[in-house]
N, C-alpha and C positions, 0 to 999 in steps of 0.2 A: 171526753169527760174534762177529762186533764185540759187539754187543749183548748179547753173553751174554756175553762177554769183561768190559763193562766196568760187568755184574750183577757178577760173582764178585768188584770188591773192592769194598773197605770203602769206607762211605762217610765216614770220620772221615783217612784217606789223603788226597782230595780236600780234605778241611775243610784241611789239615795242608801239603796244596800249598800251599793258597792264604793260609793263613797264612804259610808261608816265603815265595813271593814276592810280600806288600806286604811283611814285614819285607825281603824285599831290596832292595823300592823308595824305603821310608823309606832308606833305609840311605844307597843312593847322592843324593838328594835331601841328602843332611847334609854327603857329604861335595862336595859341588857348595855350597853355603855358605860364606861367612867364618864363621869364627867363633865370633866373638861372634851372627852367624844365627841355628849352627848353636844353640848354647846358649839361647836365648833360644824359638826351636820347638821344643824339651825339654823347657825348664817348661813350656810354653803345653801341648802336649800331657800333662804327666804329671798339670796342675789338674786339665786336662777327663778326663781316664781317671778323676778322682778322682767323680767324676759319675755315671759308668759302672758302677764296682765299687762301686755302694752299700751290698754289705749287705760289703764290706769296711770300709767309710766305718764303721760304728752299730758293729762288733769296734772295730774305732781306737778310737773316744768308749769304749765298754763295757772296756778295757779299760786307759785312761788310767785313767776313774774303778774299777777296782777298785785299779791300782796307788797314785792318791792321791786317793783317796779325794774332797774337795770344793777341792782345792789348786786347781784349773781351770773356771771356766766351765764352757758351751757353747760361747760367740762365741771360750774361749781356746783351748778342745777343736778346733775348726773351720779355729786358725789353725794350731797345727800340724800336724795334717795338711790342711792345706793345703801346707804349706811339705815338709813330706814329702813330696810327690806329686811338685811341680818338682823336688824333689832330685831325684826317683827318675831323672821322665823326662833330668833336666841330667846325670845318671849313664852312660842308657843313651847320649846322647848321649859321652860322653867317652869310655866305649870304645869307642867307632867311632874318633873321635879322634888317639886319644893317640897321642901317639910319645917315645921315650926320652925324645930335649929338654922336655920337656913335661913327664915326668916330674923330669926333672930340675933342673927350672925354679920348680915349681910345686910340691912338694911337701917341706915342709919335715919329717925325720923327725929324733927325739929316742929316745934312752936306742937306741938298738940293736944298743952293745957290748954288750948283758945279753942276745941272740943269739949276739954273735960269743961269750964268758967262756962260756955253754951250749953249744956246740956243742967248744969248746976236752974237754969230755970226754969225745969220742967215743964217745957212745952217741948222742947225735941229738940231736933239741930236738922239744916240741909247742908250735907257734904258737898261741893260743885268746886273740880275739877276740870280737864279737860283729858283726851285721849295721846296724856305724853310716857315715854317713853316705857315703865314694862307697869303700865296701872295697876294690869291688874291685880302684882304684886298688894297693894294697895289696901286689899277685901280682909288679905290672912292678917293685917299689920289692928284693921279695924276688927276682922272675929276675932283678936286674940286681946288686943286691950279694952273690947267695949264690950257687957254685957247685954246688949242692945243698938240692935245696930242691922240696916239692909238696904239692900241698893235695884233701881229698877231694871229692867229683864224684855230683852225682844224679840222670843221665839225665832231659833232658827230656821229657816225653811224644809232641812234635813234633818224629818227628824227625830230616824234615828244619831245620831250626832246630836241633837238637842240634850234628848236625855240623860247624854252618858256628859254630857260639857254641863249640866243641873248636879247633876248625882258631883263635878268635880268641886264643883263649888259652895257646894252645900259644906265640904269640905273647914270652910275659912269658917264656921258658924256665922254667917250671915243671913240675916232673915230676905230670899229672892222675892220679889216682888213683877209678878210676871207686867205687861204693860195693857193688860186688859183692868177695865176699872180703876185705872192708876188710880188717878186724882183722891179716890174716896178709900185705896188702898193708903196712898201715902197721910192722909187727913188722919186715918187712925195710928196708925207708925205714932206718927208725931204727939197723938194727945198720951200715947203709954210712954212716952218719953224714948221716941228712937231719934239717932244719927242715919241719916238715911241720905243714901249715896245719890247725887244724880250727873252724867257724865255734862258738861253742857255747851258741848260745840260744832254740834252737827244743825243739818238744813231741816231748821220744823217744820220746813215747808208751809201746806193752808194754814195750818196748826200755829202758826210763829205771829209774832205781831217784827215788823220790821224797825233793823237799828242798825249799826253801821260794825263794822269790820274792821280791822286795818284801815279803813274808811270807805268801805265800799257795803251799797248796801247788805246787810243779810237776815234772813230769814231767822228768826230768833225766838228758841221756848219766854215764854212767858211765866210758866208756872212756877219754880221757886219765886217769885219774887209775889205773885199771885199769892198764894201757901204763904209765905211769912208776914204781906201785910197781913191777912186775913186772921190766923193765930200765933201771930209772934214772936214764931221760931226764929232763933240766929240764922245767917244765911255766911256759911264759916268756907274762904274758899282755901283750894291746897292744889299742888301739884308732887310728882311723881317722875325723877328722869334716871336716868342708869351714870354714875361715875366713870371712870378712869377707873380702870385693876379690871380683876373677876371678881364676877360675878356682886360686883357690891353697887347701893343705893339709895337713892335717895328721900324720902315724904316729906313736902313740905307742909305745912297750917300756916294758914296765915288769922287775923284779926279780924271778928266777923263786918261782911260788905255791911256797911250802916243802910239801910235802905231810906228814898228819897219823900219831902214830907211835907207836901208843900197844899195839903187839901184837897187833892185834886186830881183824884184817887185814879183814870185812866195815864194824866198827863207821866205819874210817881211811879207807877209802876215799868212805864216805857222809858223814863231816868232813871230809875235801877238796871232795865236791864243792859241800858246801857255798859253803868257803872261795871255789871260780869262780863259783860265780853270787853269790857278793858283790863278786866286784869286778864280776864282767858290771850291773850293781844301780845302784851306783857312778858306776860310767862313766855307763849313760843316765842317773841323777836329775838330772846336769850337763848332759846332752847329748837331751832330753827330745825338739827336732823334727826328732835326725837318727836315729832309731831307728829298721826297717822294723819291728820283732816289733807295734808295735803294731797292723797289722793280719793277726796268725801269733795263732793260738787256741792262745798258748799254755801256758795254765794250763787247757788240755783234761785231764781224769784221767775215769781211764775206772770204771763203778760198783764194779769190783771197787776199786778202789784208793779208792774214796770209801766204801762199807762197814768198808776197813780203818784208814786214819782216827777212825771216828768206835763202832771196841771203843775199850775202859777198857783 
């Protein structure tokens, strides 16, 4: 009976359970260490992980070449990607040990008045930015300073780790919007004058529109531009960077990106989407060693989209 029952349980259940137990063990070790030791361990493990995810690191090299051409040598690209992996490891440790006092002490905030002014319209606001620096810490800033803030969330494949991550994120006091019925949920929050965070630098695939990023075709989400056009909510861009020194960060919020309005809805959305991409690109050019998008297939496009590009 027991053996037949075990056979009915999918193998990924045991794999996910082991992954979860391993993650919880690492979290326990991190919490036992002094802060400096925990962060050093995180950076070491991040760099070590780079030797395991070889295909992702190769993609990082290819993406850096796509974006910057011959600006960086192979050795310089290696340094950028090693720095990125160390930052990833440090970010994971920070997500475990961070406290409200740490956020107040270690994070400089610039331009927060842009969010406050945007919310005065009563139409909510979209906060748009890239996966740059320790972007997860921005949620703690928003949760502390805003009474109504929400962020989109794509559930992880490992349901055990997913539940743990959701419980951890709940500590930031932000509402979590799952990716089911996303637009309906976002519209409801905007109408209630929430600030809704969109991380805007990933490949949108078939659900996106064609824009350019670093001068190359890139499928990009149109939702923020379309929502802004429909509801009148401002779109406030920003970014989060790691500063030199121990546990020093800066969050920068900028003036709202004005939507294009020529009277042609479809073309206006496309032009507005391009403004969003241009903002992200400018930030990434200034901080290439802190953008995790190098490890993501940002410029992948379908054969149908490639064929459309080749049409006269």
